[in-house]
PQR file with spaces between the fields and no chain letter, atoms N, CA, C, O and H, PARSE charges and radii, in Angstrom:
ATOM       1  N    MET     1     108.362  123.330   74.393 -0.4000 1.5000
ATOM       2  CA   MET     1     108.537  124.205   75.542 -0.0000 2.0000
ATOM       3  C    MET     1     107.150  124.557   76.080  0.5500 1.7000
ATOM       4  O    MET     1     106.294  125.015   75.322 -0.5500 1.4000
ATOM       5  N    PRO     2     106.914  124.345   77.393 -0.5600 1.5000
ATOM       6  CA   PRO     2     105.590  124.641   77.947  0.2800 2.0000
ATOM       7  C    PRO     2     105.341  126.145   78.003  0.5500 1.7000
ATOM       8  O    PRO     2     106.249  126.943   78.237 -0.5500 1.4000
ATOM       9  N    THR     3     104.115  126.489   77.786 -0.4000 1.5000
ATOM      10  CA   THR     3     103.742  127.901   77.882 -0.0000 2.0000
ATOM      11  C    THR     3     103.412  128.236   79.334  0.5500 1.7000
ATOM      12  O    THR     3     103.038  127.349   80.101 -0.5500 1.4000
ATOM      13  H    THR     3     103.378  125.841   77.596  0.4000 1.0000
ATOM      14  N    PRO     4     103.547  129.504   79.720 -0.5600 1.5000
ATOM      15  CA   PRO     4     103.287  129.873   81.115  0.2800 2.0000
ATOM      16  C    PRO     4     101.844  129.613   81.554  0.5500 1.7000
ATOM      17  O    PRO     4     101.595  129.410   82.742 -0.5500 1.4000
ATOM      18  N    ASN     5     100.896  129.615   80.624 -0.4000 1.5000
ATOM      19  CA   ASN     5      99.490  129.409   80.980 -0.0000 2.0000
ATOM      20  C    ASN     5      99.079  127.944   80.955  0.5500 1.7000
ATOM      21  O    ASN     5      97.989  127.611   81.422 -0.5500 1.4000
ATOM      22  H    ASN     5     101.098  129.780   79.659  0.4000 1.0000
ATOM      23  N    ALA     6      99.911  127.066   80.428 -0.4000 1.5000
ATOM      24  CA   ALA     6      99.563  125.650   80.341 -0.0000 2.0000
ATOM      25  C    ALA     6      99.720  125.001   81.716  0.5500 1.7000
ATOM      26  O    ALA     6     100.727  125.202   82.396 -0.5500 1.4000
ATOM      27  H    ALA     6     100.796  127.337   80.049  0.4000 1.0000
ATOM      28  N    PRO     7      98.719  124.225   82.116 -0.5600 1.5000
ATOM      29  CA   PRO     7      98.852  123.546   83.418  0.2800 2.0000
ATOM      30  C    PRO     7      99.920  122.467   83.340  0.5500 1.7000
ATOM      31  O    PRO     7      99.996  121.718   82.366 -0.5500 1.4000
ATOM      32  N    SER     8     100.719  122.400   84.348 -0.4000 1.5000
ATOM      33  CA   SER     8     101.748  121.371   84.374 -0.0000 2.0000
ATOM      34  C    SER     8     101.165  120.125   85.037  0.5500 1.7000
ATOM      35  O    SER     8     100.329  120.217   85.936 -0.5500 1.4000
ATOM      36  H    SER     8     100.657  123.008   85.139  0.4000 1.0000
ATOM      37  N    THR     9     101.610  118.988   84.590 -0.4000 1.5000
ATOM      38  CA   THR     9     101.132  117.750   85.188 -0.0000 2.0000
ATOM      39  C    THR     9     101.915  117.509   86.469  0.5500 1.7000
ATOM      40  O    THR     9     103.138  117.649   86.499 -0.5500 1.4000
ATOM      41  H    THR     9     102.290  118.913   83.860  0.4000 1.0000
ATOM      42  N    PRO    10     101.201  117.146   87.524 -0.5600 1.5000
ATOM      43  CA   PRO    10     101.910  116.895   88.788  0.2800 2.0000
ATOM      44  C    PRO    10     102.731  115.618   88.677  0.5500 1.7000
ATOM      45  O    PRO    10     102.403  114.727   87.894 -0.5500 1.4000
ATOM      46  N    PRO    11     103.782  115.534   89.454 -0.5600 1.5000
ATOM      47  CA   PRO    11     104.585  114.310   89.430  0.2800 2.0000
ATOM      48  C    PRO    11     103.752  113.153   89.993  0.5500 1.7000
ATOM      49  O    PRO    11     102.833  113.378   90.781 -0.5500 1.4000
ATOM      50  N    PRO    12     104.065  111.935   89.597 -0.5600 1.5000
ATOM      51  CA   PRO    12     103.304  110.795   90.128  0.2800 2.0000
ATOM      52  C    PRO    12     103.492  110.707   91.644  0.5500 1.7000
ATOM      53  O    PRO    12     104.556  111.046   92.161 -0.5500 1.4000
ATOM      54  N    PRO    13     102.463  110.254   92.346 -0.5600 1.5000
ATOM      55  CA   PRO    13     102.580  110.181   93.808  0.2800 2.0000
ATOM      56  C    PRO    13     103.615  109.136   94.229  0.5500 1.7000
ATOM      57  O    PRO    13     103.813  108.121   93.562 -0.5500 1.4000
ATOM      58  N    THR    14     104.250  109.413   95.329 -0.4000 1.5000
ATOM      59  CA   THR    14     105.217  108.469   95.891 -0.0000 2.0000
ATOM      60  C    THR    14     104.451  107.321   96.539  0.5500 1.7000
ATOM      61  O    THR    14     103.253  107.450   96.788 -0.5500 1.4000
ATOM      62  H    THR    14     104.088  110.238   95.872  0.4000 1.0000
ATOM      63  N    PRO    15     105.117  106.201   96.819 -0.5600 1.5000
ATOM      64  CA   PRO    15     104.432  105.098   97.506  0.2800 2.0000
ATOM      65  C    PRO    15     103.823  105.546   98.846  0.5500 1.7000
ATOM      66  O    PRO    15     102.742  105.093   99.224 -0.5500 1.4000
ATOM      67  N    GLN    16     104.519  106.428   99.552 -0.4000 1.5000
ATOM      68  CA   GLN    16     104.004  106.910  100.826 -0.0000 2.0000
ATOM      69  C    GLN    16     102.743  107.752  100.613  0.5500 1.7000
ATOM      70  O    GLN    16     101.783  107.626  101.374 -0.5500 1.4000
ATOM      71  H    GLN    16     105.397  106.796   99.245  0.4000 1.0000
ATOM      72  N    GLU    17     102.735  108.601   99.595 -0.4000 1.5000
ATOM      73  CA   GLU    17     101.554  109.420   99.310 -0.0000 2.0000
ATOM      74  C    GLU    17     100.362  108.546   98.912  0.5500 1.7000
ATOM      75  O    GLU    17      99.229  108.814   99.312 -0.5500 1.4000
ATOM      76  H    GLU    17     103.515  108.703   98.977  0.4000 1.0000
ATOM      77  N    ARG    18     100.621  107.502   98.124 -0.4000 1.5000
ATOM      78  CA   ARG    18      99.542  106.576   97.763 -0.0000 2.0000
ATOM      79  C    ARG    18      99.015  105.862   99.001  0.5500 1.7000
ATOM      80  O    ARG    18      97.806  105.665   99.125 -0.5500 1.4000
ATOM      81  H    ARG    18     101.542  107.283   97.799  0.4000 1.0000
ATOM      82  N    ALA    19      99.897  105.470   99.919 -0.4000 1.5000
ATOM      83  CA   ALA    19      99.482  104.788  101.134 -0.0000 2.0000
ATOM      84  C    ALA    19      98.652  105.712  102.019  0.5500 1.7000
ATOM      85  O    ALA    19      97.668  105.275  102.617 -0.5500 1.4000
ATOM      86  H    ALA    19     100.879  105.630   99.818  0.4000 1.0000
ATOM      87  N    VAL    20      99.036  106.977  102.110 -0.4000 1.5000
ATOM      88  CA   VAL    20      98.261  107.949  102.896 -0.0000 2.0000
ATOM      89  C    VAL    20      96.870  108.101  102.292  0.5500 1.7000
ATOM      90  O    VAL    20      95.876  108.118  103.018 -0.5500 1.4000
ATOM      91  H    VAL    20      99.835  107.332  101.625  0.4000 1.0000
ATOM      92  N    GLN    21      96.797  108.211  100.979 -0.4000 1.5000
ATOM      93  CA   GLN    21      95.495  108.351  100.314 -0.0000 2.0000
ATOM      94  C    GLN    21      94.628  107.119  100.562  0.5500 1.7000
ATOM      95  O    GLN    21      93.419  107.239  100.758 -0.5500 1.4000
ATOM      96  H    GLN    21      97.605  108.197  100.390  0.4000 1.0000
ATOM      97  N    GLU    22      95.235  105.946  100.552 -0.4000 1.5000
ATOM      98  CA   GLU    22      94.490  104.715  100.815 -0.0000 2.0000
ATOM      99  C    GLU    22      93.946  104.689  102.241  0.5500 1.7000
ATOM     100  O    GLU    22      92.804  104.288  102.467 -0.5500 1.4000
ATOM     101  H    GLU    22      96.217  105.848  100.393  0.4000 1.0000
ATOM     102  N    VAL    23      94.765  105.117  103.201 -0.4000 1.5000
ATOM     103  CA   VAL    23      94.303  105.171  104.596 -0.0000 2.0000
ATOM     104  C    VAL    23      93.123  106.124  104.720  0.5500 1.7000
ATOM     105  O    VAL    23      92.132  105.802  105.377 -0.5500 1.4000
ATOM     106  H    VAL    23      95.692  105.442  103.017  0.4000 1.0000
ATOM     107  N    LEU    24      93.220  107.281  104.101 -0.4000 1.5000
ATOM     108  CA   LEU    24      92.122  108.248  104.181 -0.0000 2.0000
ATOM     109  C    LEU    24      90.844  107.702  103.544  0.5500 1.7000
ATOM     110  O    LEU    24      89.749  107.902  104.070 -0.5500 1.4000
ATOM     111  H    LEU    24      94.025  107.542  103.568  0.4000 1.0000
ATOM     112  N    THR    25      90.984  107.023  102.424 -0.4000 1.5000
ATOM     113  CA   THR    25      89.824  106.439  101.755 -0.0000 2.0000
ATOM     114  C    THR    25      89.184  105.352  102.612  0.5500 1.7000
ATOM     115  O    THR    25      87.961  105.309  102.749 -0.5500 1.4000
ATOM     116  H    THR    25      91.873  106.860  101.997  0.4000 1.0000
ATOM     117  N    CYS    26      89.996  104.481  103.186 -0.4000 1.5000
ATOM     118  CA   CYS    26      89.478  103.406  104.039 -0.0000 2.0000
ATOM     119  C    CYS    26      88.849  103.964  105.309  0.5500 1.7000
ATOM     120  O    CYS    26      87.821  103.466  105.768 -0.5500 1.4000
ATOM     121  H    CYS    26      90.989  104.515  103.075  0.4000 1.0000
ATOM     122  N    PHE    27      89.465  104.994  105.873 -0.4000 1.5000
ATOM     123  CA   PHE    27      88.909  105.602  107.082 -0.0000 2.0000
ATOM     124  C    PHE    27      87.544  106.214  106.786  0.5500 1.7000
ATOM     125  O    PHE    27      86.605  106.059  107.567 -0.5500 1.4000
ATOM     126  H    PHE    27      90.300  105.398  105.501  0.4000 1.0000
ATOM     127  N    ASP    28      87.439  106.903  105.663 -0.4000 1.5000
ATOM     128  CA   ASP    28      86.167  107.507  105.275 -0.0000 2.0000
ATOM     129  C    ASP    28      85.089  106.435  105.100  0.5500 1.7000
ATOM     130  O    ASP    28      83.958  106.612  105.553 -0.5500 1.4000
ATOM     131  H    ASP    28      88.202  107.029  105.029  0.4000 1.0000
ATOM     132  N    ALA    29      85.434  105.333  104.449 -0.4000 1.5000
ATOM     133  CA   ALA    29      84.469  104.245  104.259 -0.0000 2.0000
ATOM     134  C    ALA    29      84.048  103.658  105.602  0.5500 1.7000
ATOM     135  O    ALA    29      82.867  103.389  105.821 -0.5500 1.4000
ATOM     136  H    ALA    29      86.353  105.189  104.081  0.4000 1.0000
ATOM     137  N    TYR    30      85.005  103.462  106.494 -0.4000 1.5000
ATOM     138  CA   TYR    30      84.694  102.893  107.809 -0.0000 2.0000
ATOM     139  C    TYR    30      83.777  103.822  108.609  0.5500 1.7000
ATOM     140  O    TYR    30      82.838  103.359  109.255 -0.5500 1.4000
ATOM     141  H    TYR    30      85.965  103.681  106.316  0.4000 1.0000
ATOM     142  N    VAL    31      84.042  105.108  108.568 -0.4000 1.5000
ATOM     143  CA   VAL    31      83.216  106.074  109.300 -0.0000 2.0000
ATOM     144  C    VAL    31      81.790  106.069  108.755  0.5500 1.7000
ATOM     145  O    VAL    31      80.831  106.111  109.525 -0.5500 1.4000
ATOM     146  H    VAL    31      84.806  105.484  108.043  0.4000 1.0000
ATOM     147  N    ARG    32      81.647  106.018  107.439 -0.4000 1.5000
ATOM     148  CA   ARG    32      80.303  105.996  106.847 -0.0000 2.0000
ATOM     149  C    ARG    32      79.551  104.725  107.241  0.5500 1.7000
ATOM     150  O    ARG    32      78.353  104.771  107.518 -0.5500 1.4000
ATOM     151  H    ARG    32      82.426  105.984  106.813  0.4000 1.0000
ATOM     152  N    ILE    33      80.254  103.594  107.266 -0.4000 1.5000
ATOM     153  CA   ILE    33      79.623  102.333  107.647 -0.0000 2.0000
ATOM     154  C    ILE    33      79.228  102.357  109.122  0.5500 1.7000
ATOM     155  O    ILE    33      78.149  101.890  109.487 -0.5500 1.4000
ATOM     156  H    ILE    33      81.228  103.557  107.041  0.4000 1.0000
ATOM     157  N    ARG    34      80.098  102.900  109.964 -0.4000 1.5000
ATOM     158  CA   ARG    34      79.758  103.003  111.388 -0.0000 2.0000
ATOM     159  C    ARG    34      78.534  103.882  111.601  0.5500 1.7000
ATOM     160  O    ARG    34      77.687  103.574  112.439 -0.5500 1.4000
ATOM     161  H    ARG    34      80.975  103.280  109.667  0.4000 1.0000
ATOM     162  N    ALA    35      78.438  104.961  110.858 -0.4000 1.5000
ATOM     163  CA   ALA    35      77.289  105.852  110.989 -0.0000 2.0000
ATOM     164  C    ALA    35      76.018  105.147  110.515  0.5500 1.7000
ATOM     165  O    ALA    35      74.951  105.334  111.100 -0.5500 1.4000
ATOM     166  H    ALA    35      79.127  105.211  110.178  0.4000 1.0000
ATOM     167  N    ALA    36      76.125  104.348  109.470 -0.4000 1.5000
ATOM     168  CA   ALA    36      74.959  103.633  108.953 -0.0000 2.0000
ATOM     169  C    ALA    36      74.514  102.533  109.903  0.5500 1.7000
ATOM     170  O    ALA    36      73.349  102.135  109.897 -0.5500 1.4000
ATOM     171  H    ALA    36      76.991  104.196  108.995  0.4000 1.0000
ATOM     172  N    ARG    37      75.423  102.049  110.705 -0.4000 1.5000
ATOM     173  CA   ARG    37      75.093  100.972  111.649 -0.0000 2.0000
ATOM     174  C    ARG    37      73.966  101.391  112.578  0.5500 1.7000
ATOM     175  O    ARG    37      73.092  100.588  112.903 -0.5500 1.4000
ATOM     176  H    ARG    37      76.369  102.372  110.710  0.4000 1.0000
ATOM     177  N    ASP    38      73.985  102.633  113.002 -0.4000 1.5000
ATOM     178  CA   ASP    38      73.008  103.118  113.966 -0.0000 2.0000
ATOM     179  C    ASP    38      71.885  103.912  113.311  0.5500 1.7000
ATOM     180  O    ASP    38      71.157  104.641  113.985 -0.5500 1.4000
ATOM     181  H    ASP    38      74.696  103.286  112.739  0.4000 1.0000
ATOM     182  N    SER    39      71.750  103.770  112.020 -0.4000 1.5000
ATOM     183  CA   SER    39      70.739  104.534  111.295 -0.0000 2.0000
ATOM     184  C    SER    39      69.333  104.134  111.711  0.5500 1.7000
ATOM     185  O    SER    39      69.064  102.972  112.015 -0.5500 1.4000
ATOM     186  H    SER    39      72.341  103.177  111.473  0.4000 1.0000
ATOM     187  N    LEU    40      68.448  105.111  111.720 -0.4000 1.5000
ATOM     188  CA   LEU    40      67.049  104.845  112.023 -0.0000 2.0000
ATOM     189  C    LEU    40      66.350  104.152  110.858  0.5500 1.7000
ATOM     190  O    LEU    40      65.353  103.459  111.056 -0.5500 1.4000
ATOM     191  H    LEU    40      68.667  106.055  111.474  0.4000 1.0000
ATOM     192  N    LEU    41      66.862  104.335  109.659 -0.4000 1.5000
ATOM     193  CA   LEU    41      66.273  103.711  108.476 -0.0000 2.0000
ATOM     194  C    LEU    41      66.836  102.307  108.305  0.5500 1.7000
ATOM     195  O    LEU    41      68.045  102.133  108.153 -0.5500 1.4000
ATOM     196  H    LEU    41      67.672  104.898  109.498  0.4000 1.0000
ATOM     197  N    SER    42      65.979  101.324  108.330 -0.4000 1.5000
ATOM     198  CA   SER    42      66.461   99.943  108.256 -0.0000 2.0000
ATOM     199  C    SER    42      67.167   99.658  106.927  0.5500 1.7000
ATOM     200  O    SER    42      68.078   98.831  106.881 -0.5500 1.4000
ATOM     201  H    SER    42      64.996  101.465  108.454  0.4000 1.0000
ATOM     202  N    ALA    43      66.764  100.323  105.861 -0.4000 1.5000
ATOM     203  CA   ALA    43      67.412  100.114  104.562 -0.0000 2.0000
ATOM     204  C    ALA    43      68.846  100.632  104.555  0.5500 1.7000
ATOM     205  O    ALA    43      69.659  100.189  103.744 -0.5500 1.4000
ATOM     206  H    ALA    43      66.024  100.995  105.898  0.4000 1.0000
ATOM     207  N    SER    44      69.159  101.556  105.439 -0.4000 1.5000
ATOM     208  CA   SER    44      70.504  102.138  105.491 -0.0000 2.0000
ATOM     209  C    SER    44      71.444  101.358  106.393  0.5500 1.7000
ATOM     210  O    SER    44      72.654  101.580  106.368 -0.5500 1.4000
ATOM     211  H    SER    44      68.499  101.917  106.098  0.4000 1.0000
ATOM     212  N    ARG    45      70.908  100.458  107.179 -0.4000 1.5000
ATOM     213  CA   ARG    45      71.747   99.729  108.130 -0.0000 2.0000
ATOM     214  C    ARG    45      72.730   98.814  107.415  0.5500 1.7000
ATOM     215  O    ARG    45      72.481   98.336  106.308 -0.5500 1.4000
ATOM     216  H    ARG    45      69.924  100.278  107.199  0.4000 1.0000
ATOM     217  N    VAL    46      73.842   98.592  108.078 -0.4000 1.5000
ATOM     218  CA   VAL    46      74.922   97.787  107.513 -0.0000 2.0000
ATOM     219  C    VAL    46      75.128   96.575  108.420  0.5500 1.7000
ATOM     220  O    VAL    46      75.145   96.716  109.643 -0.5500 1.4000
ATOM     221  H    VAL    46      74.043   98.980  108.977  0.4000 1.0000
ATOM     222  N    PRO    47      75.283   95.393  107.839 -0.5600 1.5000
ATOM     223  CA   PRO    47      75.520   94.217  108.675  0.2800 2.0000
ATOM     224  C    PRO    47      76.883   94.294  109.369  0.5500 1.7000
ATOM     225  O    PRO    47      77.808   94.920  108.853 -0.5500 1.4000
ATOM     226  N    PRO    48      77.005   93.659  110.536 -0.5600 1.5000
ATOM     227  CA   PRO    48      78.285   93.694  111.269  0.2800 2.0000
ATOM     228  C    PRO    48      79.460   93.182  110.445  0.5500 1.7000
ATOM     229  O    PRO    48      80.582   93.663  110.601 -0.5500 1.4000
ATOM     230  N    ARG    49      79.218   92.227  109.584 -0.4000 1.5000
ATOM     231  CA   ARG    49      80.309   91.678  108.770 -0.0000 2.0000
ATOM     232  C    ARG    49      80.909   92.753  107.861  0.5500 1.7000
ATOM     233  O    ARG    49      82.123   92.784  107.657 -0.5500 1.4000
ATOM     234  H    ARG    49      78.306   91.835  109.457  0.4000 1.0000
ATOM     235  N    GLU    50      80.071   93.627  107.318 -0.4000 1.5000
ATOM     236  CA   GLU    50      80.577   94.695  106.445 -0.0000 2.0000
ATOM     237  C    GLU    50      81.401   95.702  107.248  0.5500 1.7000
ATOM     238  O    GLU    50      82.415   96.210  106.769 -0.5500 1.4000
ATOM     239  H    GLU    50      79.086   93.601  107.483  0.4000 1.0000
ATOM     240  N    GLU    51      80.958   95.983  108.471 -0.4000 1.5000
ATOM     241  CA   GLU    51      81.731   96.884  109.334 -0.0000 2.0000
ATOM     242  C    GLU    51      83.094   96.270  109.661  0.5500 1.7000
ATOM     243  O    GLU    51      84.113   96.961  109.646 -0.5500 1.4000
ATOM     244  H    GLU    51      80.135   95.570  108.861  0.4000 1.0000
ATOM     245  N    GLU    52      83.104   94.979  109.954 -0.4000 1.5000
ATOM     246  CA   GLU    52      84.366   94.296  110.258 -0.0000 2.0000
ATOM     247  C    GLU    52      85.306   94.334  109.049  0.5500 1.7000
ATOM     248  O    GLU    52      86.509   94.549  109.195 -0.5500 1.4000
ATOM     249  H    GLU    52      82.276   94.418  109.966  0.4000 1.0000
ATOM     250  N    ARG    53      84.750   94.125  107.867 -0.4000 1.5000
ATOM     251  CA   ARG    53      85.573   94.148  106.660 -0.0000 2.0000
ATOM     252  C    ARG    53      86.173   95.530  106.433  0.5500 1.7000
ATOM     253  O    ARG    53      87.340   95.651  106.062 -0.5500 1.4000
ATOM     254  H    ARG    53      83.772   93.950  107.748  0.4000 1.0000
ATOM     255  N    ALA    54      85.376   96.570  106.656 -0.4000 1.5000
ATOM     256  CA   ALA    54      85.872   97.939  106.487 -0.0000 2.0000
ATOM     257  C    ALA    54      86.977   98.231  107.504  0.5500 1.7000
ATOM     258  O    ALA    54      87.964   98.892  107.179 -0.5500 1.4000
ATOM     259  H    ALA    54      84.428   96.472  106.958  0.4000 1.0000
ATOM     260  N    PHE    55      86.810   97.741  108.728 -0.4000 1.5000
ATOM     261  CA   PHE    55      87.835   97.956  109.751 -0.0000 2.0000
ATOM     262  C    PHE    55      89.113   97.198  109.383  0.5500 1.7000
ATOM     263  O    PHE    55      90.216   97.723  109.538 -0.5500 1.4000
ATOM     264  H    PHE    55      86.009   97.204  108.992  0.4000 1.0000
ATOM     265  N    ASP    56      88.962   95.968  108.896 -0.4000 1.5000
ATOM     266  CA   ASP    56      90.138   95.195  108.475 -0.0000 2.0000
ATOM     267  C    ASP    56      90.868   95.891  107.319  0.5500 1.7000
ATOM     268  O    ASP    56      92.097   95.945  107.291 -0.5500 1.4000
ATOM     269  H    ASP    56      88.067   95.542  108.770  0.4000 1.0000
ATOM     270  N    ASP    57      90.095   96.420  106.374 -0.4000 1.5000
ATOM     271  CA   ASP    57      90.707   97.159  105.265 -0.0000 2.0000
ATOM     272  C    ASP    57      91.498   98.363  105.779  0.5500 1.7000
ATOM     273  O    ASP    57      92.593   98.652  105.297 -0.5500 1.4000
ATOM     274  H    ASP    57      89.096   96.376  106.396  0.4000 1.0000
ATOM     275  N    LEU    58      90.931   99.055  106.757 -0.4000 1.5000
ATOM     276  CA   LEU    58      91.609  100.215  107.346 -0.0000 2.0000
ATOM     277  C    LEU    58      92.903   99.788  108.028  0.5500 1.7000
ATOM     278  O    LEU    58      93.938  100.433  107.859 -0.5500 1.4000
ATOM     279  H    LEU    58      90.041   98.820  107.149  0.4000 1.0000
ATOM     280  N    GLN    59      92.847   98.716  108.791 -0.4000 1.5000
ATOM     281  CA   GLN    59      94.059   98.235  109.462 -0.0000 2.0000
ATOM     282  C    GLN    59      95.144   97.855  108.456  0.5500 1.7000
ATOM     283  O    GLN    59      96.317   98.162  108.668 -0.5500 1.4000
ATOM     284  H    GLN    59      92.006   98.192  108.929  0.4000 1.0000
ATOM     285  N    GLN    60      94.766   97.195  107.371 -0.4000 1.5000
ATOM     286  CA   GLN    60      95.744   96.811  106.353 -0.0000 2.0000
ATOM     287  C    GLN    60      96.345   98.036  105.668  0.5500 1.7000
ATOM     288  O    GLN    60      97.539   98.069  105.374 -0.5500 1.4000
ATOM     289  H    GLN    60      93.813   96.945  107.199  0.4000 1.0000
ATOM     290  N    ALA    61      95.512   99.036  105.420 -0.4000 1.5000
ATOM     291  CA   ALA    61      96.015  100.265  104.794 -0.0000 2.0000
ATOM     292  C    ALA    61      97.010  100.970  105.721  0.5500 1.7000
ATOM     293  O    ALA    61      98.025  101.493  105.263 -0.5500 1.4000
ATOM     294  H    ALA    61      94.541   99.009  105.659  0.4000 1.0000
ATOM     295  N    ILE    62      96.718  100.981  107.008 -0.4000 1.5000
ATOM     296  CA   ILE    62      97.638  101.588  107.977 -0.0000 2.0000
ATOM     297  C    ILE    62      98.950  100.822  108.004  0.5500 1.7000
ATOM     298  O    ILE    62     100.023  101.421  108.079 -0.5500 1.4000
ATOM     299  H    ILE    62      95.893  100.556  107.380  0.4000 1.0000
ATOM     300  N    SER    63      98.867   99.509  107.946 -0.4000 1.5000
ATOM     301  CA   SER    63     100.083   98.696  107.924 -0.0000 2.0000
ATOM     302  C    SER    63     100.928   99.005  106.687  0.5500 1.7000
ATOM     303  O    SER    63     102.152   99.105  106.774 -0.5500 1.4000
ATOM     304  H    SER    63      97.995   99.023  107.886  0.4000 1.0000
ATOM     305  N    ARG    64     100.267   99.155  105.531 -0.4000 1.5000
ATOM     306  CA   ARG    64     101.011   99.496  104.308 -0.0000 2.0000
ATOM     307  C    ARG    64     101.637  100.884  104.416  0.5500 1.7000
ATOM     308  O    ARG    64     102.744  101.107  103.925 -0.5500 1.4000
ATOM     309  H    ARG    64      99.273   99.074  105.460  0.4000 1.0000
ATOM     310  N    LEU    65     100.934  101.816  105.057 -0.4000 1.5000
ATOM     311  CA   LEU    65     101.496  103.153  105.255 -0.0000 2.0000
ATOM     312  C    LEU    65     102.734  103.082  106.140  0.5500 1.7000
ATOM     313  O    LEU    65     103.743  103.730  105.859 -0.5500 1.4000
ATOM     314  H    LEU    65     100.035  101.635  105.456  0.4000 1.0000
ATOM     315  N    ARG    66     102.659  102.308  107.192 -0.4000 1.5000
ATOM     316  CA   ARG    66     103.832  102.159  108.076 -0.0000 2.0000
ATOM     317  C    ARG    66     105.010  101.584  107.303  0.5500 1.7000
ATOM     318  O    ARG    66     106.144  102.037  107.461 -0.5500 1.4000
ATOM     319  H    ARG    66     101.840  101.781  107.421  0.4000 1.0000
ATOM     320  N    THR    67     104.741  100.589  106.470 -0.4000 1.5000
ATOM     321  CA   THR    67     105.808   99.978  105.673 -0.0000 2.0000
ATOM     322  C    THR    67     106.398  100.997  104.702  0.5500 1.7000
ATOM     323  O    THR    67     107.616  101.076  104.546 -0.5500 1.4000
ATOM     324  H    THR    67     103.820  100.221  106.342  0.4000 1.0000
ATOM     325  N    ALA    68     105.541  101.771  104.056 -0.4000 1.5000
ATOM     326  CA   ALA    68     106.014  102.764  103.089 -0.0000 2.0000
ATOM     327  C    ALA    68     106.758  103.902  103.767  0.5500 1.7000
ATOM     328  O    ALA    68     107.580  104.562  103.131 -0.5500 1.4000
ATOM     329  H    ALA    68     104.551  101.707  104.183  0.4000 1.0000
ATOM     330  N    SER    69     106.486  104.146  105.048 -0.4000 1.5000
ATOM     331  CA   SER    69     107.104  105.259  105.757 -0.0000 2.0000
ATOM     332  C    SER    69     108.433  104.917  106.399  0.5500 1.7000
ATOM     333  O    SER    69     109.141  105.804  106.877 -0.5500 1.4000
ATOM     334  H    SER    69     105.818  103.610  105.564  0.4000 1.0000
ATOM     335  N    ARG    70     108.776  103.646  106.413 -0.4000 1.5000
ATOM     336  CA   ARG    70     110.042  103.239  107.040 -0.0000 2.0000
ATOM     337  C    ARG    70     111.209  103.761  106.228  0.5500 1.7000
ATOM     338  O    ARG    70     111.195  103.711  104.998 -0.5500 1.4000
ATOM     339  H    ARG    70     108.201  102.925  106.025  0.4000 1.0000
ATOM     340  N    PRO    71     112.223  104.262  106.923 -0.5600 1.5000
ATOM     341  CA   PRO    71     113.421  104.700  106.190  0.2800 2.0000
ATOM     342  C    PRO    71     114.112  103.500  105.569  0.5500 1.7000
ATOM     343  O    PRO    71     114.108  102.402  106.125 -0.5500 1.4000
ATOM     344  N    ARG    72     114.687  103.722  104.441 -0.4000 1.5000
ATOM     345  CA   ARG    72     115.354  102.606  103.726 -0.0000 2.0000
ATOM     346  C    ARG    72     116.817  102.616  103.975  0.5500 1.7000
ATOM     347  O    ARG    72     117.537  101.759  103.461 -0.5500 1.4000
ATOM     348  H    ARG    72     114.690  104.614  103.989  0.4000 1.0000
């Protein structure tokens, strides 16, 4: 029997919740890469191919979220 002071473990995330988290993670990565693209420090700059890959990852994550959000 759990005690009132013991932390309860949260239920596992649903597929939709995992998809939302993935979209947020990909969006954050894409925003950071876009910001680095215009950086004044040459060491911080990101090649266009990396930006394209981050954008593609974001698009795929959004597609998975749409699939997970469809009513069954």
